[in-house]
VOZATOR-517909 format. One record per residue: x, y, z of N, C-alpha, C in turn. Coordinates in steps of 0.02 Angstrom, whole numbers, padded with zeros to 5 digits, always signed. Layout:
XYZXYZXYZ
...
This chain:
+00507+00002+01548+00542+00007+01503+00524+00008+01427
+00575+00032+01398+00543+00032+01311+00519-00013+01281
+00493-00026+01224+00457-00105+01191+00531-00104+01170
+00516-00188+01178+00571-00233+01107+00549-00213+01039
+00583-00196+00993+00584-00214+00933+00624-00238+00885
+00595-00259+00837+00594-00323+00779+00566-00277+00717
+00633-00273+00639+00610-00268+00579+00609-00294+00528
+00544-00276+00480+00548-00343+00429+00568-00276+00373
+00617-00301+00321+00630-00285+00284+00651-00330+00203
+00637-00324+00170+00632-00361+00114+00671-00335+00028
+00701-00386+00032+00756-00359-00046+00725-00345-00102
+00651-00350-00081+00589-00283-00170+00551-00270-00133
+00500-00252-00138+00430-00216-00141+00390-00279-00161
+00350-00295-00142+00309-00336-00131+00347-00418-00106
+00378-00429-00065+00411-00467-00072+00376-00497+00012
+00341-00480+00051+00281-00497+00096+00284-00486+00158
+00320-00417+00160+00330-00397+00221+00289-00368+00269
+00230-00348+00213+00164-00305+00265+00158-00386+00299
+00138-00427+00254+00090-00483+00268+00109-00521+00318
+00198-00518+00321+00243-00542+00390+00272-00492+00452
+00234-00461+00458+00240-00409+00490+00153-00417+00532
+00095-00398+00498+00049-00433+00520+00052-00499+00566
+00077-00555+00541+00094-00597+00580+00133-00618+00653
+00179-00580+00641+00206-00567+00694+00190-00525+00748
+00139-00481+00736+00088-00449+00780+00053-00492+00813
+00022-00525+00760-00039-00583+00792-00009-00631+00828
+00046-00663+00813+00080-00713+00851+00101-00674+00915
+00125-00635+00913+00121-00569+00995+00075-00577+01023
+00022-00555+00992-00027-00543+01041-00049-00605+01068
-00073-00648+01006-00098-00738+01048-00034-00748+01102
+00017-00719+01137+00073-00756+01188+00049-00698+01225
+00000-00637+01242+00012-00590+01287+00012-00542+01308
+00065-00530+01217+00110-00458+01228+00051-00403+01175
+00089-00349+01232+00041-00302+01186+00095-00263+01146
+00066-00277+01087+00119-00272+01026+00067-00201+00960
+00131-00185+00947+00106-00113+00880+00128-00135+00831
+00115-00110+00755+00144-00103+00695+00178-00026+00703
+00207-00007+00657+00266+00033+00615+00282+00048+00581
+00267+00077+00541+00308+00094+00454+00321+00188+00439
+00366+00216+00447+00396+00275+00486+00336+00321+00403
+00342+00308+00332+00336+00315+00280+00298+00277+00248
+00262+00276+00205+00206+00238+00150+00187+00270+00136
+00204+00255+00034+00196+00270-00018+00125+00233-00061
+00053+00254-00033-00002+00211-00062-00059+00267-00058
-00100+00241-00123-00187+00290-00138-00229+00242-00088
-00215+00171-00051-00257+00167-00016-00278+00176+00040
-00278+00224+00071-00277+00238+00134-00344+00196+00184
-00313+00237+00249-00366+00179+00300-00365+00259+00347
-00454+00260+00343-00473+00347+00400-00472+00298+00488
-00439+00343+00521-00434+00326+00603-00516+00344+00616
-00531+00330+00683-00577+00321+00718-00579+00423+00725
-00506+00438+00733-00512+00515+00741-00512+00556+00672
-00500+00528+00635-00530+00579+00570-00449+00557+00530
-00381+00542+00527-00326+00533+00509-00332+00472+00466
-00268+00510+00420-00265+00442+00367-00208+00418+00362
-00222+00346+00389-00133+00329+00380-00155+00288+00316
-00083+00216+00327-00082+00155+00255-00116+00095+00291
-00162+00090+00244-00199+00035+00239-00184-00034+00288
-00099-00054+00281-00071-00093+00279-00051-00106+00352
-00052-00034+00401-00023-00032+00435-00111-00059+00514
-00155-00017+00449-00226-00002+00499-00246-00098+00490
-00221-00155+00449-00215-00233+00431-00162-00268+00513
-00121-00216+00500-00075-00250+00572-00105-00206+00613
-00113-00163+00616-00168-00173+00696-00228-00197+00708
-00259-00205+00651-00292-00277+00678-00286-00331+00701
-00215-00371+00667-00211-00421+00693-00168-00415+00766
-00150-00359+00775-00119-00357+00867-00183-00349+00900
-00220-00336+00860-00296-00328+00907-00303-00262+00933
-00285-00198+00933-00285-00122+00930-00310-00074+00880
-00337-00018+00892-00340+00025+00882-00297+00054+00797
-00294+00058+00760-00259+00106+00730-00251+00164+00758
-00203+00206+00748-00144+00269+00769-00109+00265+00692
-00124+00356+00721-00094+00365+00647-00005+00361+00649
+00008+00364+00735+00073+00372+00773+00106+00302+00724
+00068+00238+00686+00088+00159+00651+00104+00200+00607
+00088+00232+00581+00109+00265+00496+00138+00346+00481
+00155+00384+00549+00172+00457+00540+00176+00521+00479
+00181+00462+00396+00212+00497+00351+00191+00450+00302
+00114+00480+00275+00084+00438+00202+00102+00492+00153
+00133+00477+00090+00119+00490+00030+00100+00463-00030
+00046+00513-00053-00011+00504-00097-00014+00534-00170
+00003+00481-00208+00062+00525-00264-00008+00555-00300
+00010+00596-00353-00065+00622-00356-00020+00640-00431
+00010+00617-00484+00057+00635-00546+00112+00578-00538
+00148+00546-00567+00192+00523-00571+00246+00559-00538
+00270+00631-00543+00329+00654-00501+00304+00698-00454
+00251+00689-00387+00211+00731-00385+00162+00722-00333
+00170+00706-00252+00125+00664-00203+00113+00742-00166
+00063+00686-00131+00036+00727-00054+00073+00711-00004
+00071+00742+00037+00095+00730+00077+00070+00731+00161
+00052+00669+00194-00002+00693+00246+00039+00650+00289
+00054+00697+00365+00079+00727+00395+00051+00695+00482
+00048+00636+00514-00002+00629+00561-00063+00627+00551
-00103+00585+00503-00151+00578+00481-00191+00665+00434
-00144+00708+00443-00162+00776+00395-00131+00787+00355
-00165+00809+00302-00131+00835+00216-00078+00899+00251
-00019+00898+00218+00038+00970+00243+00034+00988+00199
+00065+00964+00140+00091+01001+00099+00069+00953+00007
+00087+00969-00022+00093+00944-00113+00163+00943-00129
+00226+00911-00135+00287+00919-00187+00301+00894-00240
+00328+00907-00282+00375+00858-00330+00438+00822-00308
+00447+00757-00316+00495+00696-00305+00545+00748-00292
+00588+00778-00331+00629+00807-00334+00672+00851-00260
+00592+00872-00238+00585+00940-00171+00574+00881-00120
+00550+00838-00096+00515+00793-00062+00581+00787-00001
+00636+00788-00031+00701+00757+00041+00720+00841+00044
+00711+00884+00032+00733+00941+00055+00676+00941+00155
+00619+00911+00131+00577+00901+00201+00569+00838+00252
+00649+00803+00218+00636+00722+00277+00662+00744+00317
+00729+00802+00320+00742+00807+00410+00705+00836+00459
+00631+00871+00420+00607+00895+00484+00539+00808+00489
+00525+00784+00441+00454+00714+00439+00515+00673+00468
+00570+00663+00466+00609+00602+00481+00602+00626+00586
+00599+00683+00603+00608+00701+00682+00543+00684+00714
+00483+00707+00650+00402+00684+00671+00401+00595+00693
+00434+00583+00609+00435+00474+00625+00452+00465+00674
+00507+00479+00706+00566+00470+00771+00505+00480+00824
+00481+00514+00847+00444+00532+00873+00377+00512+00883
+00353+00474+00850+00283+00442+00833+00340+00366+00888
+00378+00341+00833+00417+00312+00839+00409+00258+00916
+00426+00329+00972+00433+00338+01011+00390+00335+01075
+00333+00386+01059+00258+00364+01065+00236+00292+01094
+00247+00261+01031+00249+00177+01035+00285+00126+01088
+00342+00149+01055+00407+00136+01107+00376+00111+01170
+00349+00179+01217+00336+00207+01282+00284+00155+01310
+00222+00143+01270+00158+00110+01284+00158+00038+01261
+00210+00012+01224+00175-00067+01204+00242-00099+01219
+00218-00176+01215+00282-00202+01241+00343-00232+01176
+00306-00227+01110+00335-00240+01046+00327-00201+00995
+00352-00191+00931+00342-00137+00886+00393-00175+00854
+00343-00178+00796+00371-00247+00748+00350-00161+00670
+00427-00166+00649+00428-00095+00609+00427-00140+00546
+00405-00102+00486+00410-00131+00420+00458-00072+00384
+00487-00113+00337+00526-00067+00300+00489-00024+00246
+00531-00023+00172+00500-00007+00130+00559-00025+00062
+00514-00053+00025+00541-00060-00066+00618-00112-00046
+00671-00105-00020+00721-00137-00025+00782-00092+00029
+00836-00112+00060+00870-00073+00097+00939-00070+00061
+00935-00104-00003+01016-00088-00045+00997-00025-00089
+00910+00019-00078+00916+00080-00128+00974+00128-00121
+01048+00122-00151+01087+00160-00122+01087+00234-00130
+01055+00235-00179+01062+00310-00219+01008+00355-00148
+00969+00303-00115+00932+00366-00065+00958+00355+00016
+01042+00313+00009+01066+00278+00087+01051+00360+00108
+01074+00416+00089+01090+00474+00130+01023+00521+00149
+00973+00510+00128+00908+00520+00136+00832+00477+00154
+00866+00437+00159+00811+00375+00185+00796+00389+00243
+00716+00380+00274+00700+00383+00311+00631+00324+00346
+00661+00280+00318+00603+00223+00322+00648+00138+00292
+00714+00132+00311+00745+00075+00263+00785+00060+00358
+00873+00057+00319+00891+00045+00374+00898+00085+00437
+00885+00158+00429+00914+00217+00455+00876+00195+00550
+00792+00185+00514+00734+00173+00573+00774+00111+00611
+00808+00056+00574+00830-00003+00610+00880+00026+00664
+00923+00070+00650+01005+00105+00680+00975+00141+00739
+00911+00158+00730+00908+00230+00764+00879+00192+00825
+00842+00127+00823+00813+00098+00889+00860+00041+00907
+00911+00035+00877+00939-00041+00907+00874-00112+00861
+00829-00089+00828+00815-00136+00815+00842-00214+00770
+00840-00278+00800+00878-00321+00757+00825-00312+00669
+00835-00360+00627+00799-00344+00576+00814-00429+00523
+00750-00442+00488+00747-00489+00490+00750-00474+00380
+00788-00502+00370+00797-00510+00265+00724-00535+00215
+00688-00512+00198+00643-00551+00189+00653-00572+00081
+00659-00624+00071+00651-00624-00026+00604-00678-00023
+00561-00637-00092+00525-00684-00135+00547-00728-00172
+00535-00779-00155+00567-00861-00194+00506-00853-00260
+00454-00857-00236+00442-00861-00321+00420-00799-00371
+00470-00741-00351+00473-00707-00404+00550-00744-00458
+00597-00781-00411+00641-00819-00455+00714-00743-00413
+00763-00781-00422+00840-00771-00412+00840-00742-00349
+00793-00772-00279+00808-00767-00214+00880-00751-00180
+00906-00812-00204+00997-00821-00194+01035-00770-00202
+01001-00739-00264+01064-00676-00274+01026-00618-00238
+00958-00609-00236+00914-00574-00204+00957-00526-00144
+00968-00611-00112+00973-00599-00035+01043-00565-00003
+01091-00615-00062+01174-00593-00057+01205-00522-00084
+01170-00516-00152+01178-00441-00156+01153-00385-00136
+01114-00399-00107+01070-00337-00028+01125-00349+00024
+01128-00398+00054+01212-00375+00086+01261-00354+00061
+01296-00366+00022+01335-00333-00033+01337-00270-00024
+01254-00246-00044+01283-00163-00053+01273-00117+00009
+01271-00181+00078+01241-00125+00121+01301-00108+00156
+01318-00040+00191+01357-00040+00250+01353-00090+00307
+01441-00100+00332+01454-00153+00373+01397-00147+00435
+01383-00091+00474+01344-00068+00526+01268-00105+00494
+01252-00087+00428+01181-00123+00419+01184-00210+00410
+01219-00221+00376+01225-00288+00381+01243-00304+00447
+01285-00286+00506+01287-00322+00564+01182-00313+00608
+01172-00293+00574+01105-00266+00609+01042-00324+00574
+01062-00347+00502+01023-00413+00497+01041-00469+00527
+00984-00485+00559+01000-00594+00593+00992-00631+00572
+00957-00620+00510+00951-00676+00465+00872-00649+00419
+00884-00727+00363+00836-00716+00301+00791-00752+00339
+00720-00748+00286+00672-00782+00270+00676-00768+00207
+00639-00859+00204+00618-00850+00114+00532-00849+00112
+00520-00804+00075+00436-00789+00063+00413-00837+00009
+00342-00879+00017+00313-00892-00027+00351-00945-00076
+00358-00955-00057+00400-01050-00084+00328-01087-00081
+00356-01129-00166+00287-01184-00184+00346-01252-00199
+00327-01323-00170+00358-01345-00172+00384-01382-00112
+00436-01437-00119+00453-01520-00082+00531-01443-00059
+00520-01431+00007+00563-01423+00050+00638-01463+00035
+00617-01506+00039+00700-01533+00022+00741-01513-00010
+00706-01508-00084+00733-01477-00142+00772-01392-00123
+00755-01383-00086+00763-01296-00070+00839-01306-00008
+00841-01372+00032+00901-01371+00080+00954-01342+00083
+00988-01378-00019+01063-01377-00044+01074-01293-00041
+01026-01260-00070+01009-01164-00078+01032-01148-00016
+00989-01153+00025+00982-01126+00107+01057-01155+00140
+01077-01200+00121+01155-01231+00173+01211-01182+00152
+01209-01154+00073+01243-01114+00036+01265-01046+00046
+01197-01025+00059+01172-00970+00097+01184-00944+00144
+01186-00999+00193+01226-00968+00263+01304-00998+00272
+01313-01019+00218+01397-01029+00230+01433-00967+00202
+01392-00943+00138+01427-00887+00099+01397-00803+00145
+01345-00820+00178+01344-00744+00199+01343-00766+00269
+01341-00807+00322+01380-00784+00369+01313-00792+00421
+01243-00795+00390+01175-00757+00421+01145-00811+00411
+01101-00830+00477+01044-00901+00467+00983-00884+00401
+00957-00960+00404+00888-00926+00388+00846-00956+00423
+00810-00922+00457+00750-00912+00485+00711-00942+00497
+00688-00950+00434+00614-00983+00412+00620-00996+00312
+00576-01032+00298+00543-01014+00215+00456-01021+00241
+00412-00985+00222+00363-00960+00226+00330-01005+00169
+00275-01033+00161+00253-01049+00107+00205-01004+00070
+00188-01021+00001+00137-00987-00030+00063-00993-00004
+00042-00960+00017-00026-00944+00029-00068-00918-00031
-00141-00948-00042-00179-00920-00082-00237-00892-00043
-00253-00851-00099-00324-00777-00042-00302-00771+00003
-00246-00744+00046-00252-00736+00123-00313-00677+00137
-00337-00651+00094-00382-00606+00106-00381-00535+00141
-00315-00522+00137-00284-00463+00196-00269-00404+00130
-00290-00352+00148-00289-00315+00087-00211-00261+00093
-00219-00229+00010-00165-00234-00008-00137-00162-00027
-00082-00159-00005-00042-00086+00025-00052-00042-00045
-00030-00070-00108-00012-00025-00137-00035-00041-00212
-00082-00104-00220-00100-00125-00304-00165-00146-00283
-00165-00199-00331-00219-00205-00340-00235-00281-00341
-00286-00308-00295-00304-00395-00262-00317-00423-00335
-00289-00467-00365-00338-00491-00426-00326-00601-00401
-00402-00619-00386-00402-00700-00337-00350-00748-00398
-00335-00775-00372-00305-00831-00432-00359-00876-00470
-00364-00862-00547-00407-00895-00586-00476-00853-00583
-00506-00897-00628-00605-00854-00646-00642-00882-00589
-00680-00851-00568-00734-00899-00529-00767-00968-00560
-00797-01004-00512-00791-01061-00583-00889-01032-00567
-00921-00996-00583-00977-01000-00602-01000-00907-00596
-00996-00896-00658-01014-00805-00645-01092-00799-00652
-01121-00783-00603-01184-00764-00583-01177-00673-00581
-01144-00661-00548-01132-00554-00563-01075-00555-00606
-01062-00495-00645-01031-00500-00672-01001-00390-00642
-00961-00382-00618-00948-00308-00610-00877-00305-00652
-00892-00227-00685-00827-00207-00708-00809-00129-00661
-00763-00131-00639-00731-00072-00604-00675-00037-00656
-00694+00032-00664-00658+00079-00724-00584+00069-00700
-00530+00035-00749-00451+00037-00696-00427+00127-00706
-00432+00168-00681-00416+00214-00684-00343+00253-00657
-00301+00281-00705-00227+00290-00675-00234+00323-00620
-00249+00329-00565-00214+00370-00504-00289+00335-00431
-00282+00269-00475-00356+00243-00428-00334+00220-00366
-00402+00246-00331-00404+00254-00242-00439+00206-00227
-00424+00171-00167-00444+00130-00102-00472+00065-00135
-00440+00042-00192-00448-00020-00262-00494-00074-00184
-00432-00063-00127-00471-00142-00069-00574-00136-00065
-00589-00067-00085-00640-00068-00075-00690-00139-00107
-00676-00140-00150-00688-00208-00190-00662-00275-00191
-00618-00305-00137-00595-00343-00104-00637-00419-00104
-00700-00354-00049-00734-00411-00031-00795-00419-00094
-00806-00400-00136-00837-00424-00192-00797-00484-00214
-00719-00478-00227-00706-00537-00263-00701-00584-00213
-00729-00610-00170-00719-00640-00101-00799-00689-00097
-00842-00646-00138-00923-00702-00150-00916-00736-00208
-00935-00786-00183-00937-00853-00239-00998-00811-00293
-00974-00841-00347-01038-00809-00429-01006-00752-00448
-00983-00723-00373-00976-00627-00423-00892-00634-00470
-00898-00596-00513-00855-00590-00562-00830-00506-00550
-00773-00496-00519-00749-00434-00535-00672-00421-00586
-00694-00376-00653-00655-00348-00695-00627-00300-00701
-00546-00267-00692-00544-00194-00699-00533-00196-00800
-00578-00137-00803-00578-00133-00879-00513-00062-00876
-00486-00051-00942-00438-00009-00936-00468+00024-01025
-00486-00023-01079-00511+00005-01131-00588-00009-01137
-00628+00012-01206-00699+00016-01203-00704-00052-01257
-00661-00099-01262-00682-00167-01307-00675-00194-01249
-00628-00197-01190-00650-00237-01126-00720-00247-01086
-00734-00187-01094-00809-00175-01052-00871-00232-01066
-00885-00235-01125-00934-00296-01144-01017-00251-01121
-01037-00302-01084-01107-00283-01045-01109-00316-00964
-01086-00276-00932-01082-00313-00849-01149-00289-00818
-01151-00315-00773-01211-00295-00727-01225-00242-00683
-01143-00231-00678-01150-00166-00640-01053-00135-00655
-01056-00079-00675-01006-00010-00682-00991+00014-00611
-00924+00009-00609-00909+00062-00536-00855+00084-00559
-00870+00167-00556-00807+00198-00547-00770+00218-00489
-00718+00183-00484-00691+00223-00395-00664+00275-00388
-00628+00265-00339-00611+00311-00314-00547+00337-00350
-00510+00383-00336-00438+00417-00385-00401+00467-00349
-00375+00488-00324-00351+00557-00286-00332+00603-00333
-00342+00606-00410-00346+00669-00435-00429+00648-00492
-00465+00670-00482-00536+00687-00506-00533+00698-00591
-00516+00771-00582-00526+00783-00650-00492+00756-00703
-00402+00765-00692-00349+00703-00738-00406+00650-00759
-00427+00619-00693-00456+00533-00716-00501+00550-00755
-00562+00582-00729-00611+00616-00803-00600+00607-00864
-00536+00651-00878-00516+00687-00935-00493+00610-00970
-00455+00560-00948-00422+00496-00963-00469+00448-00986
-00536+00459-00940-00593+00420-00966-00598+00443-01045
-00604+00484-01043-00657+00521-01112-00586+00512-01156
-00540+00498-01149-00456+00508-01211-00471+00436-01223
-00479+00398-01178-00478+00316-01206-00545+00298-01247
-00591+00346-01226-00676+00297-01240-00716+00273-01184
-00681+00272-01162-00723+00245-01081-00794+00282-01043
-00797+00345-01065-00860+00394-01042-00888+00372-01095
-00877+00371-01146-00938+00388-01198-00977+00308-01205
-00925+00258-01185-00950+00199-01162-01000+00199-01117
-00984+00205-01053-01029+00217-01009-01073+00235-01015
-01067+00300-01028-01152+00318-01051-01195+00308-01118
-01129+00267-01150-01199+00243-01183-01247+00155-01139
-01212+00138-01117-01220+00071-01053-01278+00104-01013
-01257+00135-00981-01308+00193-00938-01372+00197-00979
-01374+00234-01017-01415+00240-01053-01461+00200-01106
-01429+00139-01084-01484+00058-01093-01508+00017-01030
-01490+00037-00990-01502+00033-00921-01460-00020-00868
-01375-00005-00903-01350-00025-00843-01339+00009-00782
-01332-00034-00706-01334+00019-00669-01259+00056-00671
-01242+00119-00657-01171+00158-00638-01157+00162-00581
-01118+00159-00527-01110+00159-00465-01046+00217-00461
-01032+00266-00425-00982+00288-00423-00955+00307-00343
-00911+00289-00343-00881+00298-00259-00805+00339-00245
-00828+00413-00208-00771+00438-00187-00770+00493-00271
-00708+00488-00272-00702+00540-00331-00731+00501-00410
-00758+00450-00408-00796+00399-00460-00860+00432-00473
-00892+00444-00399-00986+00472-00384-00973+00561-00379
-00899+00586-00412-00917+00682-00413-00911+00655-00497
-00864+00630-00538-00883+00629-00600-00942+00592-00626
-00988+00570-00602-01055+00567-00627-01108+00635-00615
-01086+00691-00548-01120+00731-00566-01124+00794-00637
-01152+00825-00641-01140+00891-00680-01061+00902-00708
-01062+00935-00630-00981+01009-00622-00945+00987-00593
-00878+00976-00602-00821+00995-00530-00793+01042-00534
-00787+01087-00477-00778+01136-00476-00709+01124-00443
-00664+01171-00443-00587+01177-00392-00581+01242-00417
-00590+01292-00373-00588+01370-00368-00516+01377-00347
-00491+01362-00288-00440+01373-00276-00358+01317-00308
-00403+01273-00353-00319+01236-00394-00322+01192-00345
-00337+01148-00296-00307+01127-00235-00266+01068-00303
-00334+01036-00331-00310+00959-00355-00271+00972-00431
-00318+01020-00487-00292+01035-00551-00291+01094-00555
-00246+01104-00607-00249+01191-00644-00283+01213-00695
-00330+01170-00673-00422+01187-00686-00458+01195-00660
-00488+01240-00671-00564+01274-00625-00625+01224-00603
-00635+01221-00672-00688+01188-00712-00684+01128-00750
-00731+01086-00751-00749+01034-00785-00809+00987-00786
-00844+00978-00842-00903+00943-00854-00888+00863-00825
-00947+00853-00782-00968+00787-00785-00983+00748-00831
-00995+00688-00818-01032+00629-00843-01111+00651-00857
-01131+00687-00806-01216+00739-00833-01254+00662-00804
-01253+00605-00750-01294+00552-00757-01338+00574-00677
-01296+00624-00639-01330+00650-00568-01327+00718-00549
-01384+00746-00541-01385+00818-00499-01344+00839-00477
-01286+00815-00469-01236+00867-00420-01190+00899-00459
-01180+00929-00402-01094+00963-00421-01043+00980-00368
-00976+00960-00365-00932+00954-00307-00880+01028-00323
-00871+01050-00265-00835+01106-00266-00780+01081-00210
-00718+01069-00237-00674+01047-00188-00642+01116-00148
-00629+01117-00066-00625+01173-00036-00537+01164-00004
-00505+01207+00020-00451+01185+00045-00417+01137+00070
-00475+01136+00134-00461+01073+00185-00510+01010+00155
-00490+00948+00168-00511+00886+00144-00548+00863+00216
-00600+00848+00223-00650+00797+00272-00632+00720+00262
-00614+00686+00312-00608+00636+00298-00673+00598+00334
């Protein structure tokens, strides 16, 4: 029999969909089911590389870990990696296939939708259950006819939908009711109940609102999830900053906040260490004299190096390096530390060559194909 499915959608980004999908995967695994996560299309610079060398969204890798299975690109067949504000690289089944401006992306979605459906079908043929994650909000009505990651997925496989609202942001009742109001009837019928996420305080104070919500919509509130601090689960596409500064600071690490920073989850283990302070630096005045400077990964090495020079951070890093402060470069950050970065095929930039920070005897040459 094909797998049973459940879809988790939210009233907005960061409502907690990724964490709840991971939770459902863990619960079902503990109950003896073979379960897998799925999200047809992700947009993130925090990517995970599978054992086979394919790239996928890090959130689905975390969910696979919760399910006790090996991450596979079928769990996230389409990954969009922004290169500029209006242009993204498209990774299909783990491999880059094109770079496209935002306005042209939807010309390709019919083909991508077929690939996404095929990947979901392969998972449903192997597992007992597939927990599906949506993206953003299903009420983005400007995209209804073109989207391939929201209600279209639920309707395609007949998945019941849980609609999640983030009460910590405020306006949770309005966002839940408003989302329902903007959906088509078939989409409203697919939503089987609400989940209130990130609740702090006395649940008794919430009860009148829950009752009114159920009466107004005819949908049950299936759960209220308490706010959890420091879950330690990798962020899908944002930087995790723990609540409050460490009680004592023994090691001060300054990470340069690049406009196109990628895989910022690399630094989350450091933030869990007692006595370690990780600061994200945007301007030279914030730098001070840390124990370590890290230049992180980036999707656009040349453009972000130009940004460091423009805001004065490159000059500040060179000064501190000359005074003995260690500087660590990861991926694109490592490339910046070298003598030159060359892009003869214009893979990343209209420039063929830029000078690096000259801190390492290294030259980087971009080739057409990427090795993960």
